[in-house]
gemmi code that builds the backbone of each chain (N, CA, C; Angstrom):
import gemmi

chains = {
    "A": [
        ("UNK", (12.991, 7.883, 9.107), (12.654, 9.099, 8.352), (11.266, 8.904, 7.693)),
        ("UNK", (10.269, 9.512, 8.247), (8.942, 9.351, 7.724), (8.694, 10.387, 6.653)),
        ("UNK", (8.747, 9.978, 5.414), (8.646, 10.903, 4.311), (7.208, 11.276, 3.959)),
        ("UNK", (6.255, 10.439, 4.385), (4.866, 10.659, 4.178), (4.130, 10.613, 5.526)),
        ("UNK", (3.436, 11.651, 5.861), (2.839, 11.730, 7.192), (1.319, 11.966, 7.084)),
        ("UNK", (0.539, 11.238, 7.875), (-0.801, 11.492, 8.051), (-1.012, 11.804, 9.529)),
        ("UNK", (-1.117, 13.083, 9.831), (-1.050, 13.516, 11.212), (-2.307, 13.281, 12.048)),
        ("UNK", (-3.432, 12.993, 11.369), (-4.618, 12.686, 12.125), (-4.851, 11.194, 12.188)),
        ("UNK", (-4.732, 10.562, 13.347), (-4.940, 9.135, 13.425), (-6.399, 8.731, 13.159)),
        ("UNK", (-7.347, 9.647, 13.463), (-8.758, 9.270, 13.239), (-9.562, 10.530, 12.940)),
        ("UNK", (-10.720, 10.287, 12.303), (-11.650, 11.352, 11.900), (-13.058, 10.789, 11.994)),
        ("UNK", (-13.927, 11.585, 12.611), (-15.363, 11.145, 12.682), (-16.225, 12.166, 11.985)),
        ("UNK", (-17.106, 11.704, 11.074), (-17.917, 12.604, 10.281), (-19.356, 12.079, 10.244)),
        ("UNK", (-20.273, 13.008, 10.147), (-21.678, 12.621, 10.054), (-22.007, 12.248, 8.608)),
        ("UNK", (-22.852, 11.221, 8.441), (-23.305, 10.850, 7.111), (-23.829, 11.986, 6.326)),
        ("UNK", (-23.420, 12.072, 5.022), (-23.909, 13.162, 4.175), (-22.990, 14.402, 4.188)),
        ("UNK", (-22.126, 14.509, 5.200), (-21.216, 15.670, 5.224), (-19.909, 15.334, 4.513)),
        ("UNK", (-19.041, 16.302, 4.403), (-17.755, 16.133, 3.741), (-16.695, 15.524, 4.703)),
        ("UNK", (-15.966, 14.593, 4.189), (-14.774, 14.035, 4.916), (-13.537, 14.619, 4.241)),
        ("UNK", (-12.615, 15.153, 4.994), (-11.385, 15.675, 4.441), (-10.225, 14.996, 5.191)),
        ("UNK", (-9.427, 14.212, 4.412), (-8.258, 13.517, 4.980), (-7.035, 14.142, 4.391)),
        ("UNK", (-6.065, 14.407, 5.282), (-4.873, 15.189, 4.935), (-3.609, 14.315, 4.941)),
        ("UNK", (-2.616, 14.767, 4.158), (-1.377, 14.016, 4.039), (-0.264, 15.030, 3.691)),
        ("UNK", (0.890, 14.941, 4.369), (2.014, 15.783, 4.065), (3.203, 14.932, 3.661)),
        ("UNK", (4.075, 15.452, 2.823), (5.257, 14.712, 2.419), (6.464, 15.650, 2.446)),
        ("UNK", (7.643, 15.028, 2.572), (8.854, 15.830, 2.711), (9.754, 15.743, 1.488)),
        ("UNK", (9.653, 14.667, 0.706), (10.580, 14.429, -0.396), (10.065, 15.078, -1.685)),
        ("UNK", (10.757, 16.081, -2.197), (10.312, 16.787, -3.377), (10.484, 15.978, -4.639)),
        ("UNK", (11.078, 14.796, -4.557), (11.195, 13.924, -5.700), (9.893, 13.173, -6.045)),
        ("UNK", (9.025, 13.102, -5.047), (7.761, 12.394, -5.257), (7.017, 13.075, -6.384)),
        ("UNK", (6.513, 12.263, -7.355), (5.792, 12.848, -8.478), (4.461, 12.192, -8.766)),
        ("UNK", (4.078, 11.263, -7.899), (2.773, 10.583, -8.087), (2.262, 10.237, -6.681)),
        ("UNK", (0.949, 10.490, -6.491), (0.353, 10.302, -5.140), (-0.898, 9.506, -5.321)),
        ("UNK", (-1.156, 8.670, -4.292), (-2.295, 7.766, -4.374), (-2.984, 7.685, -3.012)),
        ("UNK", (-4.268, 7.410, -3.039), (-5.037, 7.145, -1.859), (-5.604, 5.722, -1.931)),
        ("UNK", (-5.469, 5.002, -0.824), (-5.996, 3.668, -0.687), (-6.927, 3.608, 0.474)),
        ("UNK", (-7.925, 2.736, 0.386), (-8.855, 2.507, 1.510), (-8.661, 1.035, 1.925)),
        ("UNK", (-8.675, 0.837, 3.242), (-8.468, -0.555, 3.770), (-9.500, -0.931, 4.819)),
        ("UNK", (-10.233, -2.001, 4.578), (-11.110, -2.570, 5.538), (-10.306, -3.634, 6.340)),
        ("UNK", (-10.728, -3.924, 7.574), (-10.066, -4.983, 8.337), (-10.060, -6.296, 7.612)),
        ("UNK", (-8.977, -7.037, 7.667), (-8.839, -8.361, 7.048), (-8.859, -8.325, 5.509)),
        ("UNK", (-8.677, -7.151, 4.948), (-8.580, -7.045, 3.502), (-7.317, -6.250, 3.116)),
        ("UNK", (-6.889, -6.391, 1.864), (-5.778, -5.585, 1.405), (-6.240, -4.196, 1.045)),
        ("UNK", (-5.312, -3.229, 0.883), (-5.697, -1.875, 0.486), (-6.338, -1.867, -0.891)),
        ("UNK", (-7.384, -1.041, -1.013), (-8.077, -0.878, -2.316), (-7.724, 0.479, -2.881)),
        ("UNK", (-7.299, 0.519, -4.110), (-6.949, 1.792, -4.744), (-8.186, 2.641, -4.919)),
        ("UNK", (-8.119, 3.911, -4.551), (-9.221, 4.804, -4.657), (-9.027, 5.852, -5.770)),
        ("UNK", (-7.962, 6.616, -5.710), (-7.742, 7.707, -6.652), (-6.287, 8.118, -6.575)),
        ("UNK", (-5.780, 8.696, -7.670), (-4.398, 9.130, -7.683), (-4.297, 10.484, -8.383)),
        ("UNK", (-3.105, 11.062, -8.257), (-2.837, 12.346, -8.902), (-1.375, 12.480, -9.237)),
        ("UNK", (-1.121, 12.960, -10.417), (0.252, 13.212, -10.876), (0.660, 14.604, -10.358)),
        ("UNK", (1.963, 14.778, -10.223), (2.477, 16.106, -9.739), (2.250, 17.237, -10.751)),
        ("UNK", (1.868, 16.920, -11.976), (1.620, 17.991, -12.962), (0.217, 18.529, -12.830)),
        ("UNK", (-0.639, 17.920, -11.982), (-1.975, 18.360, -11.755), (-2.123, 18.901, -10.333)),
        ("UNK", (-3.192, 19.637, -10.073), (-3.477, 20.034, -8.695), (-4.811, 19.497, -8.202)),
        ("UNK", (-5.527, 18.829, -9.052), (-6.838, 18.299, -8.703), (-7.212, 17.111, -9.582)),
        ("UNK", (-7.824, 16.077, -8.986), (-8.365, 14.982, -9.722), (-9.630, 14.504, -9.053)),
        ("UNK", (-10.678, 14.269, -9.898), (-11.974, 13.908, -9.322), (-12.397, 12.526, -9.864)),
        ("UNK", (-13.063, 11.772, -9.017), (-13.660, 10.505, -9.447), (-14.887, 10.279, -8.596)),
        ("UNK", (-16.030, 10.639, -9.173), (-17.276, 10.482, -8.392), (-17.285, 11.303, -7.105)),
        ("UNK", (-17.471, 10.621, -5.974), (-17.551, 11.331, -4.689), (-16.155, 11.689, -4.145)),
        ("UNK", (-15.093, 11.248, -4.802), (-13.756, 11.400, -4.339), (-12.983, 12.470, -5.110)),
        ("UNK", (-12.344, 13.372, -4.442), (-11.502, 14.384, -5.088), (-10.179, 14.485, -4.333)),
        ("UNK", (-9.066, 14.475, -5.056), (-7.796, 14.652, -4.427), (-7.254, 16.013, -4.858)),
        ("UNK", (-6.705, 16.780, -3.920), (-6.100, 18.047, -4.191), (-4.591, 17.947, -3.817)),
        ("UNK", (-3.755, 18.528, -4.672), (-2.323, 18.518, -4.438), (-1.796, 19.949, -4.440)),
        ("UNK", (-1.118, 20.311, -3.365), (-0.466, 21.598, -3.202), (1.063, 21.347, -3.142)),
        ("UNK", (1.737, 21.421, -4.267), (3.163, 21.075, -4.312), (4.043, 22.015, -3.488)),
        ("UNK", (3.697, 23.288, -3.499), (4.542, 24.220, -2.752), (4.506, 23.938, -1.267)),
        ("UNK", (3.336, 23.480, -0.801), (3.201, 23.151, 0.614), (3.497, 21.653, 0.905)),
        ("UNK", (3.749, 20.884, -0.114), (3.983, 19.451, -0.045), (2.787, 18.818, 0.762)),
        ("UNK", (1.596, 19.097, 0.328), (0.417, 18.658, 1.023), (-0.604, 18.181, 0.019)),
        ("UNK", (-1.258, 17.069, 0.376), (-2.412, 16.660, -0.429), (-3.566, 16.278, 0.511)),
        ("UNK", (-4.770, 16.312, -0.055), (-5.951, 16.022, 0.694), (-6.916, 15.204, -0.128)),
        ("UNK", (-7.724, 14.413, 0.526), (-8.757, 13.617, -0.099), (-10.101, 14.120, 0.459)),
        ("UNK", (-10.968, 14.516, -0.441), (-12.306, 14.968, -0.077), (-13.319, 13.884, -0.487)),
        ("UNK", (-14.191, 13.526, 0.430), (-15.242, 12.530, 0.134), (-16.576, 13.244, 0.410)),
        ("UNK", (-17.370, 13.430, -0.704), (-18.634, 14.146, -0.584), (-19.686, 13.440, -1.430)),
        ("UNK", (-20.848, 13.073, -0.881), (-21.132, 13.053, 0.530), (-20.584, 11.794, 1.195)),
        ("UNK", (-20.282, 11.843, 2.455), (-19.733, 10.687, 3.132), (-20.849, 9.691, 3.409)),
        ("UNK", (-20.522, 8.392, 3.343), (-21.481, 7.331, 3.555), (-20.936, 6.395, 4.629)),
        ("UNK", (-21.819, 5.711, 5.373), (-21.351, 4.767, 6.387), (-20.372, 3.746, 5.824)),
        ("UNK", (-20.561, 3.294, 4.590), (-19.658, 2.349, 3.949), (-18.287, 2.844, 3.694)),
        ("UNK", (-18.088, 4.186, 3.848), (-16.758, 4.777, 3.661), (-15.897, 4.590, 4.959)),
        ("UNK", (-16.465, 4.132, 5.993), (-15.722, 3.892, 7.255), (-14.649, 2.841, 7.044)),
        ("UNK", (-13.430, 3.272, 7.189), (-12.260, 2.383, 6.869), (-10.985, 3.134, 7.280)),
        ("UNK", (-9.830, 2.522, 7.065), (-8.553, 3.209, 7.214), (-8.113, 3.686, 5.846)),
        ("UNK", (-7.735, 4.943, 5.762), (-7.316, 5.562, 4.507), (-5.804, 5.835, 4.559)),
        ("UNK", (-5.099, 5.325, 3.502), (-3.671, 5.507, 3.438), (-3.344, 6.416, 2.289)),
        ("UNK", (-2.479, 7.337, 2.526), (-1.837, 8.160, 1.482), (-0.537, 7.517, 1.105)),
        ("UNK", (-0.205, 7.490, -0.179), (1.064, 6.923, -0.621), (1.677, 7.809, -1.685)),
        ("UNK", (2.985, 7.806, -1.777), (3.688, 8.588, -2.785), (4.750, 7.741, -3.463)),
        ("UNK", (5.052, 8.114, -4.688), (6.121, 7.406, -5.459), (6.905, 8.398, -6.294)),
        ("UNK", (8.054, 7.933, -6.713), (8.913, 8.776, -7.568), (9.473, 7.891, -8.664)),
        ("UNK", (9.404, 8.351, -9.942), (9.976, 7.572, -10.995), (11.468, 7.349, -10.727)),
        ("UNK", (12.120, 8.318, -10.094), (13.517, 8.202, -9.735), (13.805, 6.963, -8.885)),
        ("UNK", (12.763, 6.544, -8.080), (12.984, 5.461, -7.155), (12.306, 4.185, -7.651)),
        ("UNK", (11.955, 4.128, -8.896), (11.343, 2.943, -9.473), (9.937, 2.729, -9.069)),
        ("UNK", (9.241, 3.795, -8.671), (7.787, 3.721, -8.377), (7.419, 2.867, -7.185)),
        ("UNK", (8.367, 2.626, -6.283), (7.993, 1.965, -5.043), (7.121, 2.936, -4.259)),
        ("UNK", (6.122, 2.405, -3.545), (5.184, 3.268, -2.818), (5.691, 3.480, -1.397)),
        ("UNK", (5.631, 4.755, -0.951), (5.940, 5.099, 0.427), (4.613, 5.544, 1.072)),
        ("UNK", (4.222, 4.862, 2.103), (2.929, 5.078, 2.748), (2.983, 5.941, 4.002)),
        ("UNK", (1.924, 6.621, 4.292), (1.685, 7.203, 5.595), (1.143, 6.121, 6.535)),
        ("UNK", (0.932, 6.536, 7.772), (0.510, 5.559, 8.818), (-0.978, 5.297, 8.787)),
        ("UNK", (-1.720, 6.116, 8.004), (-3.168, 5.873, 7.891), (-4.003, 6.745, 8.792)),
        ("UNK", (-5.241, 6.973, 8.372), (-6.240, 7.717, 9.122), (-7.512, 6.877, 9.174)),
        ("UNK", (-8.014, 6.628, 10.407), (-9.261, 5.874, 10.530), (-10.419, 6.857, 10.363)),
        ("UNK", (-11.275, 6.577, 9.370), (-12.409, 7.414, 9.176), (-13.698, 6.632, 9.611)),
        ("UNK", (-14.478, 7.344, 10.447), (-15.753, 6.779, 10.921), (-16.867, 7.716, 10.452)),
        ("UNK", (-17.776, 7.162, 9.643), (-18.942, 7.913, 9.179), (-20.150, 7.446, 9.969)),
        ("UNK", (-20.722, 8.407, 10.741), (-21.834, 8.101, 11.624), (-23.125, 8.301, 10.905)),
        ("UNK", (-24.059, 7.368, 11.034), (-25.361, 7.545, 10.413), (-26.377, 8.124, 11.398)),
    ],
    "B": [
        ("UNK", (-12.411, -11.246, -14.310), (-10.986, -10.875, -14.231), (-10.528, -10.956, -12.810)),
        ("UNK", (-9.649, -11.950, -12.505), (-9.201, -12.154, -11.163), (-8.249, -11.001, -10.783)),
        ("UNK", (-8.403, -10.594, -9.544), (-7.475, -9.592, -9.002), (-6.283, -10.270, -8.477)),
        ("UNK", (-5.513, -9.611, -7.614), (-4.288, -10.147, -7.029), (-4.728, -11.180, -5.987)),
        ("UNK", (-4.100, -12.320, -6.049), (-4.389, -13.376, -5.037), (-3.121, -13.730, -4.273)),
        ("UNK", (-3.283, -14.078, -3.026), (-2.191, -14.407, -2.192), (-2.519, -15.715, -1.395)),
        ("UNK", (-1.476, -16.486, -1.104), (-1.684, -17.683, -0.269), (-0.406, -17.904, 0.576)),
        ("UNK", (-0.595, -18.432, 1.810), (-1.908, -18.701, 2.451), (-2.466, -17.382, 3.023)),
        ("UNK", (-3.647, -17.455, 3.593), (-4.259, -16.259, 4.207), (-3.650, -16.027, 5.588)),
        ("UNK", (-3.392, -17.069, 6.315), (-2.815, -16.987, 7.671), (-1.757, -18.033, 7.824)),
        ("UNK", (-0.783, -17.731, 8.709), (0.331, -18.667, 8.912), (0.875, -18.450, 10.292)),
        ("UNK", (1.152, -19.559, 10.997), (1.820, -19.430, 12.319), (3.112, -20.195, 12.254)),
        ("UNK", (4.233, -19.540, 12.617), (5.536, -20.194, 12.599), (6.223, -19.928, 13.966)),
        ("UNK", (7.284, -20.605, 14.216), (8.071, -20.325, 15.417), (9.406, -19.682, 15.007)),
        ("UNK", (10.021, -19.032, 15.966), (11.301, -18.351, 15.703), (12.335, -19.304, 15.091)),
        ("UNK", (13.060, -18.782, 14.125), (14.113, -19.591, 13.502), (13.639, -20.343, 12.272)),
        ("UNK", (12.327, -20.483, 12.122), (11.820, -21.220, 10.959), (11.884, -20.343, 9.717)),
        ("UNK", (11.551, -20.990, 8.583), (11.502, -20.310, 7.319), (10.078, -20.350, 6.778)),
        ("UNK", (9.736, -19.289, 5.979), (8.389, -19.238, 5.465), (8.406, -18.798, 3.977)),
        ("UNK", (7.447, -19.313, 3.216), (7.323, -18.918, 1.786), (5.881, -18.443, 1.596)),
        ("UNK", (5.745, -17.222, 1.094), (4.394, -16.652, 0.752), (4.323, -16.544, -0.734)),
        ("UNK", (3.093, -16.668, -1.269), (2.901, -16.715, -2.712), (1.926, -15.653, -3.168)),
        ("UNK", (2.138, -15.183, -4.417), (1.279, -14.110, -4.990), (1.122, -14.366, -6.472)),
        ("UNK", (-0.162, -14.209, -6.918), (-0.442, -14.216, -8.335), (-0.938, -12.821, -8.717)),
        ("UNK", (-0.337, -12.175, -9.664), (-0.742, -10.776, -9.994), (-2.053, -10.727, -10.737)),
        ("UNK", (-2.571, -9.531, -10.777), (-3.774, -9.237, -11.587), (-3.481, -9.585, -13.041)),
        ("UNK", (-4.482, -10.074, -13.752), (-4.310, -10.428, -15.145), (-3.784, -9.298, -15.973)),
        ("UNK", (-2.710, -9.552, -16.732), (-2.133, -8.501, -17.594), (-0.984, -7.712, -16.965)),
        ("UNK", (-0.820, -7.872, -15.636), (0.271, -7.160, -14.963), (1.554, -7.948, -15.036)),
        ("UNK", (2.691, -7.205, -15.049), (3.983, -7.876, -15.183), (4.948, -7.580, -14.025)),
        ("UNK", (4.496, -6.791, -13.089), (5.354, -6.358, -11.979), (4.731, -6.715, -10.649)),
        ("UNK", (5.532, -7.204, -9.737), (5.049, -7.569, -8.401), (5.902, -6.864, -7.339)),
        ("UNK", (5.260, -6.290, -6.394), (5.925, -5.656, -5.276), (5.421, -6.270, -4.006)),
        ("UNK", (6.285, -6.377, -2.989), (5.910, -6.930, -1.683), (6.084, -5.847, -0.609)),
        ("UNK", (5.130, -5.808, 0.315), (5.122, -4.905, 1.422), (4.891, -5.595, 2.727)),
        ("UNK", (5.408, -5.059, 3.809), (5.137, -5.541, 5.140), (4.384, -4.511, 5.894)),
        ("UNK", (3.224, -4.880, 6.490), (2.478, -3.917, 7.283), (2.397, -4.415, 8.751)),
        ("UNK", (3.087, -3.712, 9.620), (2.997, -3.983, 11.060), (1.785, -3.313, 11.616)),
        ("UNK", (1.295, -3.790, 12.753), (0.068, -3.267, 13.363), (0.145, -1.794, 13.582)),
        ("UNK", (-0.842, -1.037, 13.136), (-0.900, 0.400, 13.385), (0.009, 1.231, 12.471)),
        ("UNK", (0.640, 0.599, 11.492), (1.506, 1.329, 10.590), (1.055, 1.182, 9.141)),
        ("UNK", (1.629, 1.983, 8.300), (1.367, 1.844, 6.854), (2.290, 0.749, 6.272)),
        ("UNK", (1.935, 0.214, 5.103), (2.792, -0.788, 4.519), (4.196, -0.258, 4.213)),
        ("UNK", (5.200, -1.129, 4.450), (6.591, -0.783, 4.153), (7.060, -1.608, 2.963)),
        ("UNK", (7.706, -0.973, 2.015), (8.193, -1.641, 0.774), (9.324, -2.604, 1.083)),
        ("UNK", (9.219, -3.834, 0.589), (10.274, -4.829, 0.791), (11.129, -4.924, -0.487)),
        ("UNK", (10.491, -5.319, -1.592), (11.167, -5.340, -2.869), (10.200, -5.462, -4.014)),
        ("UNK", (10.723, -5.305, -5.217), (9.859, -5.304, -6.441), (10.543, -6.210, -7.492)),
        ("UNK", (9.700, -6.989, -8.196), (10.222, -7.867, -9.242), (9.600, -7.551, -10.607)),
        ("UNK", (10.434, -7.573, -11.599), (10.023, -7.373, -12.996), (10.935, -8.150, -13.881)),
        ("UNK", (10.389, -8.830, -14.863), (11.197, -9.686, -15.740), (12.073, -10.648, -14.903)),
        ("UNK", (11.507, -11.180, -13.855), (12.116, -12.219, -13.064), (13.376, -11.712, -12.308)),
        ("UNK", (13.550, -10.425, -12.206), (14.691, -9.860, -11.525), (14.210, -8.871, -10.406)),
        ("UNK", (14.923, -8.854, -9.351), (14.688, -7.876, -8.301), (15.149, -6.484, -8.764)),
        ("UNK", (14.221, -5.531, -8.852), (14.529, -4.211, -9.428), (14.749, -3.149, -8.388)),
        ("UNK", (13.985, -3.268, -7.293), (14.112, -2.273, -6.243), (14.079, -3.052, -4.932)),
        ("UNK", (14.742, -2.487, -3.908), (14.699, -3.157, -2.599), (14.604, -2.100, -1.497)),
        ("UNK", (13.796, -2.360, -0.550), (13.653, -1.469, 0.585), (14.650, -1.833, 1.678)),
        ("UNK", (14.482, -1.270, 2.858), (15.421, -1.422, 3.955), (15.111, -2.681, 4.754)),
        ("UNK", (15.240, -3.815, 4.134), (14.993, -5.102, 4.775), (16.240, -5.938, 4.667)),
        ("UNK", (16.523, -6.812, 5.686), (17.735, -7.637, 5.675), (17.686, -8.714, 4.619)),
        ("UNK", (18.820, -9.343, 4.416), (18.955, -10.382, 3.386), (18.096, -11.658, 3.751)),
        ("UNK", (17.602, -11.721, 4.932), (16.735, -12.821, 5.298), (15.465, -12.841, 4.442)),
        ("UNK", (15.188, -11.667, 3.920), (14.012, -11.533, 3.053), (14.506, -11.678, 1.597)),
        ("UNK", (13.956, -12.656, 0.886), (14.359, -12.870, -0.503), (13.094, -13.208, -1.296)),
        ("UNK", (13.216, -13.143, -2.604), (12.052, -13.358, -3.419), (12.400, -13.977, -4.733)),
        ("UNK", (11.313, -14.174, -5.498), (11.489, -14.790, -6.816), (10.246, -14.402, -7.623)),
        ("UNK", (10.476, -14.219, -8.954), (9.368, -14.076, -9.855), (9.490, -15.135, -10.947)),
        ("UNK", (8.347, -15.769, -11.264), (8.332, -16.826, -12.217), (7.929, -16.302, -13.622)),
        ("UNK", (8.183, -17.121, -14.678), (7.831, -16.658, -16.036), (6.382, -16.260, -16.220)),
        ("UNK", (5.444, -16.827, -15.397), (4.034, -16.442, -15.493), (3.712, -15.183, -14.651)),
        ("UNK", (4.765, -14.536, -14.179), (4.676, -13.275, -13.399), (4.329, -13.472, -11.930)),
        ("UNK", (3.924, -14.664, -11.512), (3.663, -14.905, -10.097), (4.980, -14.779, -9.322)),
        ("UNK", (4.831, -14.625, -8.006), (5.978, -14.310, -7.184), (5.940, -15.022, -5.852)),
        ("UNK", (7.086, -15.214, -5.277), (7.210, -15.755, -3.893), (8.054, -14.824, -3.044)),
        ("UNK", (7.663, -14.716, -1.761), (8.497, -14.045, -0.746), (8.973, -15.093, 0.247)),
        ("UNK", (10.257, -15.155, 0.484), (10.821, -16.079, 1.422), (11.421, -15.308, 2.579)),
        ("UNK", (11.183, -15.763, 3.770), (11.786, -15.151, 4.966), (12.482, -16.305, 5.736)),
        ("UNK", (13.794, -16.156, 5.940), (14.536, -17.155, 6.709), (14.770, -16.655, 8.143)),
        ("UNK", (15.093, -17.694, 9.027), (15.441, -17.352, 10.390), (14.462, -16.333, 11.037)),
        ("UNK", (13.198, -16.742, 11.029), (12.148, -15.846, 11.494), (12.401, -15.282, 12.882)),
        ("UNK", (12.057, -14.003, 13.054), (12.106, -13.347, 14.340), (10.697, -12.956, 14.742)),
        ("UNK", (10.519, -12.725, 16.065), (9.194, -12.335, 16.545), (8.704, -11.091, 15.833)),
        ("UNK", (9.667, -10.178, 15.555), (9.351, -8.928, 14.856), (8.929, -9.051, 13.433)),
        ("UNK", (9.010, -10.220, 12.863), (8.552, -10.475, 11.491), (7.034, -10.694, 11.435)),
        ("UNK", (6.400, -10.796, 12.618), (4.956, -10.938, 12.652), (4.283, -9.679, 12.065)),
        ("UNK", (3.484, -9.891, 11.043), (2.918, -8.734, 10.311), (2.006, -9.261, 9.211)),
        ("UNK", (1.328, -8.321, 8.561), (0.557, -8.591, 7.318), (1.480, -8.408, 6.155)),
        ("UNK", (1.621, -9.391, 5.299), (2.466, -9.250, 4.116), (1.583, -9.075, 2.891)),
        ("UNK", (1.766, -7.973, 2.215), (0.919, -7.636, 1.072), (1.689, -7.708, -0.182)),
        ("UNK", (1.034, -8.240, -1.196), (1.588, -8.288, -2.550), (0.838, -7.299, -3.377)),
        ("UNK", (1.481, -6.584, -4.235), (0.834, -5.620, -5.155), (1.300, -5.875, -6.576)),
        ("UNK", (0.426, -5.727, -7.520), (0.830, -5.887, -8.905), (0.541, -4.621, -9.695)),
        ("UNK", (1.260, -4.544, -10.802), (1.125, -3.327, -11.652), (1.731, -3.649, -12.981)),
        ("UNK", (1.607, -2.692, -13.909), (2.357, -2.693, -15.102), (3.675, -1.940, -14.861)),
        ("UNK", (4.777, -2.425, -15.393), (6.088, -1.793, -15.158), (6.068, -0.297, -15.515)),
        ("UNK", (5.296, 0.022, -16.579), (5.295, 1.412, -17.040), (4.304, 2.280, -16.349)),
        ("UNK", (3.532, 1.732, -15.369), (2.504, 2.539, -14.695), (2.790, 2.617, -13.193)),
        ("UNK", (2.265, 3.699, -12.580), (2.553, 3.905, -11.186), (1.575, 3.230, -10.207)),
        ("UNK", (0.328, 3.030, -10.670), (-0.665, 2.526, -9.753), (-0.480, 1.043, -9.476)),
        ("UNK", (-0.496, 0.657, -8.200), (-0.322, -0.722, -7.786), (-1.643, -1.234, -7.153)),
        ("UNK", (-1.980, -2.428, -7.396), (-3.210, -3.071, -6.882), (-2.814, -4.219, -5.926)),
        ("UNK", (-3.439, -4.176, -4.722), (-3.033, -5.054, -3.694), (-3.902, -6.326, -3.571)),
        ("UNK", (-3.276, -7.340, -3.091), (-3.984, -8.569, -2.726), (-4.478, -8.471, -1.293)),
        ("UNK", (-5.139, -9.498, -0.815), (-5.720, -9.482, 0.516), (-4.704, -9.646, 1.650)),
        ("UNK", (-3.500, -10.078, 1.312), (-2.438, -10.199, 2.325), (-2.359, -11.585, 2.942)),
        ("UNK", (-1.218, -11.873, 3.516), (-1.003, -13.039, 4.311), (-0.593, -12.597, 5.754)),
        ("UNK", (-1.377, -13.045, 6.702), (-1.081, -12.672, 8.111), (-0.151, -13.691, 8.671)),
        ("UNK", (1.084, -13.259, 9.013), (2.102, -14.130, 9.601), (2.251, -13.852, 11.068)),
        ("UNK", (2.177, -14.908, 11.873), (2.408, -14.774, 13.332), (3.656, -15.642, 13.655)),
        ("UNK", (4.633, -15.049, 14.264), (5.848, -15.759, 14.676), (5.831, -15.897, 16.229)),
        ("UNK", (5.845, -17.114, 16.695), (5.820, -17.337, 18.136), (7.169, -17.728, 18.684)),
    ],
}
model = gemmi.Model(1)
for chain_id, residues in chains.items():
    chain = gemmi.Chain(chain_id)
    for i, (resn, *xyz) in enumerate(residues, 1):
        res = gemmi.Residue()
        res.name, res.seqid = resn, gemmi.SeqId(i, " ")
        for name, pos in zip(("N", "CA", "C"), xyz):
            atom = gemmi.Atom()
            atom.name, atom.element = name, gemmi.Element(name[0])
            atom.pos, atom.b_iso = gemmi.Position(*pos), 0.0
            res.add_atom(atom)
        chain.add_residue(res)
    model.add_chain(chain)
structure = gemmi.Structure()
structure.add_model(model)
structure.setup_entities()
């Protein structure tokens, strides 16, 4: 039962343009959502998060949008840089479940210069 | 300020053997969670430790066990290794009262 889905295995974007990574979830108990970036041979690096009481959170070039009615969230990276090329994971947690993270399968982002 | 550290970085074992992986949490953190990441998949939650007790457990067999020490560091033990246990094992630390977890670099386990 895949509760968090990232339906795009990969995304290719030109440097300077916007990257939009999408994530869908099925469990309405999820109340906290996170995005991680992962380079090969490294652990996931925390990027940005959003609580279910908000619909938007910004941190520099990164913005996360949450649409609770659609059970959908997205990560916007503007402007995209070649160093952003990595695997991006969406994760969700619920206080009800002790804040264990449930991850999507990841999206490979390639930013072309 | 040291982040999450894990040892060893790589490990090769044969079927049936036992393995112990180690994790030191980020300074100030009191909670450690372990995840298994198979190739091409997202990390899967194994279990979480707080105050030296297992607090949450994912869908993993009893062959997977752990421990947390008074200094908050943690160990993951896997007995009777199977080929399917080959994966990247990630440790994440956090504060018990907060949702955001910070990951270490992982231990790559290969079972032959």
